C-alpha positions in Angstrom: -131.5 -3.9 133.1 -127.9 -3.2 134.2 -125.3 -5.9 134.8 -125.2 -5.1 138.5 -128.9 -5.6 138.9 -128.9 -8.8 136.9 -126.2 -10.3 139.3 -128.3 -9.2 142.3 -131.2 -11.1 140.9 -129.2 -14.2 140.1 -127.1 -14.3 143.3 -129.6 -16.2 145.6 -130.2 -18.9 143.0 -127.0 -20.8 143.4 -124.9 -21.4 140.2 -125.6 -19.7 136.9 -123.7 -19.0 133.7 -123.9 -15.5 132.2 -122.7 -14.8 128.7 -121.8 -11.4 127.4 -119.2 -9.3 125.6 -117.0 -12.3 124.6 -116.6 -13.9 128.0 -118.3 -16.4 130.3 -118.6 -16.2 134.1 -119.7 -18.6 136.8 -121.7 -17.4 139.8 -121.7 -19.5 142.9 -121.9 -18.5 146.6 -121.6 -14.8 145.5 -118.3 -15.3 143.7 -117.8 -14.5 140.0 -114.9 -16.5 138.3 -113.8 -16.2 134.7 -113.7 -19.6 133.1 -112.9 -18.8 129.5 -109.3 -19.9 129.9 -110.3 -23.0 131.8 -112.8 -24.0 129.1 -110.1 -23.6 126.4 -107.6 -25.7 128.3 -110.2 -28.4 128.9 -110.9 -28.5 125.2 -107.2 -28.9 124.4 -106.9 -31.7 126.8 -109.8 -33.6 125.2 -108.1 -33.5 121.8 -106.4 -36.6 120.7 -102.7 -36.5 119.9 -101.9 -37.1 116.2 -99.8 -40.2 115.8 -96.8 -39.7 113.4 -96.6 -42.8 111.2 -93.2 -44.5 111.1 -91.0 -44.0 108.0 -92.0 -46.5 105.3 -89.5 -48.9 104.0 -88.5 -48.7 100.3 -89.5 -52.3 100.0 -93.0 -51.8 101.1 -95.6 -53.1 98.7 -93.3 -55.6 97.0 -94.3 -59.3 97.1 -90.7 -60.6 97.3 -88.5 -60.3 100.4 -85.9 -57.5 100.4 -83.1 -60.0 100.4 -84.3 -61.4 97.0 -84.7 -58.0 95.5 -81.2 -56.8 96.6 -79.6 -60.0 95.5 -81.0 -59.6 92.0 -80.0 -56.0 91.8 -76.5 -56.8 93.0 -76.0 -59.6 90.5 -77.1 -57.5 87.6 -74.9 -54.5 88.5 -71.9 -56.5 89.5 -71.6 -59.1 86.8 -72.0 -59.1 83.0 -75.5 -60.6 83.1 -78.7 -59.9 81.3 -82.1 -59.7 82.9 -82.9 -63.2 81.7 -79.6 -64.5 83.1 -80.7 -63.2 86.5 -84.1 -64.8 86.1 -82.5 -68.1 85.4 -80.1 -67.9 88.4 -83.0 -67.1 90.7 -85.0 -70.0 89.2 -82.2 -72.4 90.1 -82.6 -71.3 93.7 -86.4 -71.9 93.7 -87.4 -68.3 93.1 -89.7 -67.7 90.1 -89.3 -64.1 88.9 -89.9 -62.7 85.5 -87.0 -60.8 83.8 -89.3 -57.7 83.5 -89.6 -57.7 87.3 -85.9 -57.8 87.6 -85.7 -54.8 85.2 -88.1 -52.9 87.4 -86.2 -53.7 90.5 -82.9 -52.5 89.0 -84.5 -49.2 87.9 -86.2 -48.6 91.2 -83.6 -49.6 93.8 -80.3 -48.6 92.1 -80.9 -44.9 92.8 -82.1 -45.7 96.4 -78.9 -47.7 97.1 -76.7 -44.9 95.8 -78.5 -42.3 97.9 -78.3 -44.5 101.0 -74.5 -44.9 100.5 -73.8 -41.3 99.8 -72.9 -40.4 103.5 -70.3 -43.2 103.5 -68.5 -42.1 100.4 -64.9 -40.9 100.6 -64.0 -37.4 99.3 -62.6 -37.5 95.8 -59.0 -36.4 95.1 -57.9 -33.1 93.7 -56.8 -34.4 90.3 -59.6 -35.2 87.8 -59.5 -37.1 84.6 -62.5 -36.3 82.4 -63.5 -37.9 79.1 -66.6 -39.0 77.3 -67.4 -42.3 75.6 -70.4 -43.7 73.6 -73.3 -46.0 74.3 -76.1 -47.0 72.0 -79.6 -46.1 73.2 -82.6 -47.1 71.1 -80.3 -47.6 68.1 -78.6 -44.2 68.4 -75.2 -43.3 69.8 -75.3 -41.2 73.0 -72.5 -39.6 75.0 -71.4 -40.7 78.5 -69.4 -38.1 80.3 -67.2 -39.7 83.1 -64.6 -38.4 85.5 -62.3 -40.2 87.9 -59.7 -38.9 90.3 -56.0 -40.0 90.8 -57.1 -42.9 93.1 -59.5 -44.4 90.5 -62.8 -43.2 92.2 -65.5 -42.5 89.7 -66.6 -38.9 90.6 -69.7 -38.6 88.4 -71.4 -40.0 85.2 -73.7 -38.1 82.9 -75.5 -39.5 79.8 -76.3 -36.9 77.2 -77.9 -36.8 73.8 -75.4 -34.3 72.6 -71.8 -33.5 73.0 -71.8 -29.7 73.3 -71.1 -26.8 75.6 -74.4 -27.2 77.5 -73.8 -30.9 78.3 -70.2 -30.2 79.4 -71.3 -27.4 81.7 -74.1 -29.6 83.1 -71.6 -32.4 83.8 -69.1 -30.2 85.7 -71.8 -28.5 87.6 -73.1 -31.9 88.9 -69.6 -33.2 89.6 -68.7 -30.0 91.6 -71.9 -30.5 93.7 -70.5 -33.9 94.9 -66.8 -33.2 95.3 -64.4 -30.4 96.3 -62.8 -28.3 93.6 -59.9 -29.9 91.9 -56.5 -28.4 91.3 -55.8 -30.2 88.1 -58.2 -31.3 85.3 -57.0 -33.5 82.5 -59.2 -33.7 79.4 -58.8 -34.2 75.6 -58.8 -31.3 73.2 -62.5 -30.9 72.8 -63.4 -27.2 72.3 -66.0 -27.2 75.1 -63.6 -28.0 77.9 -61.5 -24.8 78.0 -64.6 -22.6 78.0 -66.3 -24.5 80.8 -63.2 -24.8 82.9 -62.5 -21.0 82.6 -66.1 -20.4 83.7 -66.4 -22.9 86.6 -62.8 -23.7 87.6 -60.7 -20.7 86.7 -58.0 -21.6 89.3 -57.6 -25.2 88.1 -54.8 -26.2 85.9 -56.1 -27.6 82.6 -53.8 -30.5 81.4 -53.9 -31.3 77.7 -50.7 -33.4 77.3 -50.7 -36.4 75.1 -51.5 -39.7 76.8 -52.2 -37.8 80.1 -55.8 -38.9 79.9 -55.1 -42.6 79.7 -56.5 -43.5 83.2 -60.0 -42.5 82.2 -59.8 -43.9 78.7 -58.8 -47.3 80.1 -61.6 -47.1 82.7 -64.1 -46.8 79.9 -63.4 -50.4 79.0 -64.9 -51.7 82.2 -68.1 -49.9 81.4 -68.1 -51.1 77.8 -67.6 -54.7 79.0 -70.6 -54.4 81.3 -72.8 -53.0 78.6 -71.9 -55.6 76.0 -74.2 -58.5 77.2 -77.1 -56.1 77.2 -77.4 -55.8 73.4 -78.2 -52.1 73.6 -80.4 -49.9 75.8 -83.9 -48.9 75.0 -84.4 -45.7 77.0 -82.1 -42.8 78.0 -83.3 -43.2 81.6 -82.2 -46.8 81.7 -78.8 -45.9 80.4 -78.4 -43.3 83.2 -79.3 -45.8 85.9 -77.0 -48.6 84.5 -74.0 -46.3 84.1 -74.3 -44.7 87.5 -75.0 -48.2 89.1 -71.8 -49.5 87.4 -69.8 -46.6 88.8 -71.3 -47.3 92.2 -70.3 -50.9 92.2 -66.8 -50.0 90.9 -66.3 -47.5 93.7 -67.3 -50.1 96.4 -65.0 -52.7 95.0 -62.1 -50.2 95.0 -62.7 -49.3 98.7 -64.0 -45.7 98.2 -66.9 -46.2 100.6 -67.0 -46.9 104.3 -69.0 -50.0 103.6 -67.8 -53.6 104.0 -64.4 -52.4 105.0 -63.9 -55.3 107.4 -64.4 -57.9 104.6 -61.9 -58.8 101.9 -62.1 -57.5 98.3 -64.1 -60.5 97.2 -66.9 -60.0 99.8 -66.9 -56.2 100.0 -69.8 -55.7 97.6 -71.9 -58.4 99.4 -71.2 -56.8 102.8 -72.0 -53.3 101.5 -75.3 -54.3 100.0 -76.3 -56.1 103.3 -75.7 -52.9 105.2 -77.5 -50.7 102.6 -80.5 -53.0 102.7 -81.2 -52.0 106.3 -80.9 -48.3 105.4 -83.5 -48.2 102.6 
């Protein structure tokens, strides 16, 4: 039977639905209306909107309040304290925390605080002083590459198992990713520096004068004084977190971040950590 004859048979019977060739039609009072689009729109309207969950805080899942966690991390990074010293100071304030928990807080939240403060960091200067020092990790001496500018801002820190061409190139590549290219770079007479500077900074002036690198060499002493109460580090990852955290605190105290600028030098770190707590 043809489609025309089928409609003639169905027309007197009121409303019918006819399916065929990928479409649907409604017949009522002798009028044929395509309803495929209307059915699809109705189906979309019946769907529930997917709710986007709010961003989760970095402190979610921790038993202690964020103020206690940030306080312990700030004490450890700012002062020459061990994890047990921080445990004892918290106990005096009625907070019972194991020193292992303090260690986990420092390893977890130090990178988060540094990342949260990155947009507030001042641009480093165009004169760099680069040198390496030593730290003992698991009973073995490891190398810590450090760079500061003419204003005393620590540009970057890298802990490496070796002192070779690859480690030097990796350090400068990381530092250039966080700061504009310098015009002058002062180093010691290590053989790896000229090759890396010719490769990555051919336009920069390489300074090798005697005593020219005294600013970075004297700055090493502050890091060494912080590491002295720790009696050595057990893992390379811990050494990286502690050295970068120390540089972070040092830059805040010297005013190289737009954090706590309204406070005096003695309260600048406290004000900066209060602001960063809300950003994590």
